[in-house]
C-alpha positions in Angstrom: 0.0 0.0 0.0 2.8 2.4 0.9 4.5 1.8 -2.5 1.2 2.3 -4.3 0.7 5.6 -2.4 4.2 6.7 -3.4 3.5 5.9 -7.0 0.3 7.8 -7.0 2.0 10.7 -5.3 4.8 10.7 -7.9 2.3 10.7 -10.7 0.4 13.6 -9.1 3.7 15.5 -8.7 4.6 14.9 -12.4 1.1 15.9 -13.5 1.4 19.2 -11.5 4.8 20.0 -13.0 3.5 19.3 -16.5 0.4 21.5 -15.9 2.6 24.3 -14.6 4.8 24.0 -17.8 1.7 24.1 -20.0 0.4 27.1 -18.1 3.6 29.0 -18.6 3.7 28.2 -22.3 0.1 29.3 -22.7 0.8 32.5 -20.8 3.9 33.2 -23.0 1.9 32.5 -26.1 -1.0 34.9 -25.2 1.3 37.7 -24.1 3.6 37.6 -27.1 0.6 37.1 -29.5 -1.1 40.2 -28.1 2.1 42.2 -28.5 2.3 41.2 -32.1 -1.4 41.8 -32.8 -1.4 45.2 -31.2 1.9 46.1 -33.1 4.0 46.5 -29.9 6.1 44.1 -31.9 5.7 45.5 -35.4 5.8 43.6 -38.7 9.3 42.7 -39.8 10.8 43.3 -36.4 13.3 40.9 -34.8 12.0 38.6 -32.0 14.5 38.9 -29.2 14.1 35.8 -27.0 16.3 37.1 -24.2 14.4 40.4 -24.0 11.1 38.5 -23.9 12.3 36.3 -21.1 13.3 39.4 -19.1 10.2 41.4 -19.8 7.7 38.6 -19.3 9.6 36.8 -16.5 9.1 33.5 -18.3 11.7 30.8 -19.0 13.4 29.9 -22.2 11.4 26.7 -22.9 7.9 28.3 -22.6 9.0 31.2 -24.8 10.3 28.8 -27.5 7.1 26.7 -27.3 5.1 29.9 -27.7 7.1 31.0 -30.7 6.6 27.6 -32.4 2.9 28.0 -32.0 3.0 31.6 -33.3 5.0 30.4 -36.3 2.3 27.8 -37.0 -0.2 30.7 -36.9 1.9 32.8 -39.3 2.6 35.5 -36.8 6.3 34.9 -36.7 8.8 33.2 -39.0 12.2 31.7 -38.4 15.0 32.3 -40.8 18.0 29.9 -40.5 21.2 31.6 -39.3 19.4 34.9 -39.0 16.8 34.5 -36.2 13.0 34.8 -35.7 11.0 37.7 -37.1 7.5 39.0 -36.8 5.8 38.3 -40.2 5.1 41.2 -42.6 1.6 42.1 -43.8 0.6 42.8 -47.3 -2.5 43.1 -49.5 -2.1 39.5 -50.8 -2.3 38.2 -47.3 -5.4 40.4 -46.6 -7.2 38.9 -49.7 -6.3 35.3 -48.7 -7.4 35.8 -45.1 -10.7 37.3 -46.2 -11.4 34.4 -48.5 -11.3 32.1 -45.5 -13.0 34.3 -43.0 -16.0 35.4 -45.1 -17.1 31.8 -45.5 -16.3 30.4 -42.0 -17.4 33.5 -40.1 -20.7 33.5 -42.0 -21.2 29.8 -41.2 -20.3 30.4 -37.5 -22.9 33.2 -37.3 -25.6 30.9 -38.8 -24.7 28.1 -36.4 -24.8 30.6 -33.5 -28.3 31.7 -34.4 -29.5 28.1 -34.7 -27.8 26.8 -31.5 -28.2 29.8 -29.2 -28.7 29.0 -25.5 -29.8 31.0 -22.5 -26.2 31.8 -21.5 -25.4 33.0 -25.0 -28.5 35.1 -25.2 -27.5 36.8 -21.9 -23.9 37.5 -23.1 -25.1 38.9 -26.4 -27.6 41.1 -24.7 -24.8 42.5 -22.6 -22.7 43.1 -25.8 -25.6 45.0 -27.4 -25.8 47.2 -24.3 -22.1 47.9 -24.5 -22.3 48.7 -28.2 -25.1 51.2 -27.5 -22.9 52.9 -24.9 -19.6 52.7 -26.9 -17.8 55.9 -27.8 -17.0 56.2 -31.5 -14.1 58.4 -30.6 -12.3 55.6 -28.9 -11.2 53.2 -31.6 -9.2 50.9 -29.3 -12.3 50.3 -27.1 -14.3 49.4 -30.2 -11.5 47.1 -31.3 -11.7 45.2 -28.0 -15.5 45.1 -28.2 -15.2 43.8 -31.8 -12.9 41.0 -30.5 -15.4 40.0 -27.8 -18.3 40.0 -30.2 -16.5 37.7 -32.7 -15.4 35.5 -29.8 -18.9 35.2 -28.5 -20.2 34.2 -32.0 -17.5 31.5 -32.2 -18.4 30.1 -28.8 -22.2 30.2 -29.6 -21.6 28.1 -32.7 -20.8 25.1 -30.5 -18.0 23.8 -32.6 -14.5 23.8 -31.0 -12.7 23.0 -34.3 -14.4 26.0 -36.0 -13.8 28.2 -33.0 -10.0 27.4 -33.0 -9.7 28.0 -36.7 -11.6 31.3 -36.6 -9.6 32.6 -33.7 -6.4 32.0 -35.6 -7.6 33.9 -38.7 -9.2 36.7 -36.6 -5.8 37.4 -34.9 -4.2 37.8 -38.3 -7.0 40.2 -39.4 -6.9 42.1 -36.1 -3.2 43.0 -36.7 -4.2 44.5 -40.0 -6.8 46.6 -38.3 -4.3 48.0 -35.8 -2.2 49.1 -38.8 -5.0 51.3 -40.0 -6.6 52.2 -36.7 -5.6 55.8 -36.7 -7.2 56.4 -40.0 -10.7 56.3 -38.4 -12.1 53.8 -40.9 -15.8 52.9 -40.8 -16.2 52.8 -37.1 -19.9 53.9 -37.1 -20.7 51.3 -39.9 -18.9 48.6 -37.9 -21.0 49.3 -34.8 -24.2 49.3 -36.8 -23.2 46.0 -38.5 -22.5 44.4 -35.1 -25.9 45.4 -33.8 -27.7 44.0 -36.8 -25.6 40.8 -36.5 -26.2 40.2 -32.8 -29.9 40.9 -33.1 -30.2 38.3 -35.9 -28.4 35.8 -33.7 -30.7 36.4 -30.8 -33.7 36.1 -33.1 -32.5 32.8 -34.3 -32.4 34.0 -37.9 -29.4 32.0 -39.3 -29.7 33.3 -42.8 -29.7 36.9 -41.8 -26.8 36.4 -39.3 -24.8 34.7 -42.1 -25.5 37.6 -44.4 -24.7 40.3 -41.8 -21.4 38.6 -40.9 -20.3 38.2 -44.5 -21.1 41.9 -45.2 -19.2 42.9 -42.1 -16.0 40.9 -43.0 -16.0 42.1 -46.7 -16.5 45.7 -45.5 -13.5 45.5 -43.3 -11.4 44.0 -46.1 -12.4 46.9 -48.4 -11.4 49.6 -45.9 -8.1 48.0 -45.0 -7.2 47.5 -48.6 -7.9 51.2 -49.3 -5.6 52.3 -46.5 -2.8 49.8 -47.4 -2.8 51.0 -51.0 -2.4 54.6 -49.9 0.5 53.8 -47.5 
């Protein structure tokens, strides 16, 4: 019995260590990802692992695991004998990302309307109230609200595979939005589109939710393209 108890204790200890390691890796991933998306680490810049370790107070292994995940998501790239860099952004990327998002986001909105539950309804009602109170003069607040709205739609679709895929492409799109944030692009239109979208989801109108989301994604792409061409 004593040996069995020791074995169980050892397994528990190993499990705890593994969980802590995963937690650090996830924390490193989220914090570096947000720096890239918000342009604190701009496109084309060098990723300095030592500096990240110091600033985030996270060890070498979790940082490297996070960078591997970010490379898979096309937010960083490693160049042999040169180092790791934040990926550049261009109009071609914008077009390819939009091709994926317009289909999958529309489908997610349709599923959300068809599968909406009481908890989803409450969360979406709260988002509608926040949209109504949002200040159009605060683009960063609206960006954060946009992120929460899309995340809620993904969760309401009740498909973890779809949610994970959309989160990846949304982060790529969000970085493009931060590039053009100071140009004051279509903020009022975005708010109105979100309101129409969320109302369609609450009403259980899958077709209208799909159409609203597609129009929203295409409108964003059009505005970003216009600014990138002028840059």
